[in-house]
C-alpha positions in Angstrom: 29.1 16.2 61.6 26.7 18.9 60.3 29.7 21.3 59.6 31.5 18.5 57.8 28.4 17.9 55.5 28.2 21.7 54.8 31.9 21.8 53.9 31.4 18.8 51.6 28.5 20.6 49.9 30.5 23.7 49.4 33.5 21.8 47.9 31.2 20.0 45.6 31.2 21.0 42.0 28.6 23.6 41.2 26.1 23.0 38.4 26.2 25.4 35.5 22.6 26.2 34.4 23.6 28.4 31.4 22.8 25.6 28.9 19.8 24.1 30.7 17.1 25.4 28.3 19.1 24.4 25.2 19.6 20.9 26.7 15.9 20.6 27.5 14.9 21.5 23.9 17.5 19.1 22.5 16.1 16.3 24.6 12.5 17.1 23.5 13.5 17.1 19.8 15.2 13.7 20.3 12.1 12.3 22.1 9.9 13.6 19.3 12.2 12.0 16.7 12.1 8.7 18.5 8.2 8.8 18.6 8.1 9.5 14.9 10.5 6.6 14.2 8.4 4.2 16.3 5.3 5.2 14.5 7.0 4.8 11.1 8.3 1.4 12.2 4.9 0.2 13.4 3.2 1.3 10.2 5.9 -0.4 8.2 5.4 -3.6 10.1 1.7 -3.4 9.6 2.2 -2.9 5.9 4.5 -5.9 5.7 1.9 -8.0 7.6 -0.9 -7.0 5.3 1.2 -7.7 2.2 2.1 -11.1 3.5 -1.5 -12.1 4.3 -2.8 -10.9 0.9 0.0 -12.5 -1.1 -0.4 -15.8 0.7 -4.1 -15.7 0.1 -3.7 -15.0 -3.6 -1.1 -17.7 -4.0 -3.2 -20.2 -2.1 -6.3 -19.4 -4.2 -4.3 -19.6 -7.4 -2.9 -23.0 -6.5 -6.2 -24.3 -5.4 -7.9 -23.3 -8.7 -5.2 -25.2 -10.7 -5.3 -28.3 -8.6 -6.7 -31.5 -10.2 -9.4 -33.6 -8.7 -8.0 -36.3 -6.4 -7.7 -39.7 -7.9 -9.6 -42.6 -6.4 -7.6 -44.7 -3.9 -7.3 -47.8 -5.9 -3.6 -48.6 -6.2 -3.0 -49.3 -2.5 -6.3 -50.9 -1.8 -4.5 -54.2 -1.2 -2.7 -52.5 1.7 -5.8 -51.5 3.5 -6.0 -52.9 7.1 -9.2 -54.8 6.4 -7.7 -56.5 3.4 -4.5 -57.4 5.3 -6.4 -58.8 8.2 -9.3 -60.6 6.5 -7.9 -61.0 3.0 -9.5 -60.0 -0.2 -13.0 -61.1 -0.9 -13.8 -62.6 -4.4 
């Protein structure tokens, strides 16, 4: 069995290490590019979040300043539960 395993190892394809250093550097550059892209994406998402919060706050403040004072609740007074149950008092 041991000799069979040795023969299988000898028949196995040998690994060529000529391009090992170039492959390692290529992988390192790809990892660095991915890190840069992740940082850029995270900062872009943060910028979009800040712009959304600020614009919604400005729009809300603008709409609140132009809003009229609420009208008194007079038109539907006859539909109030107390009036429906007890009737209107003269």
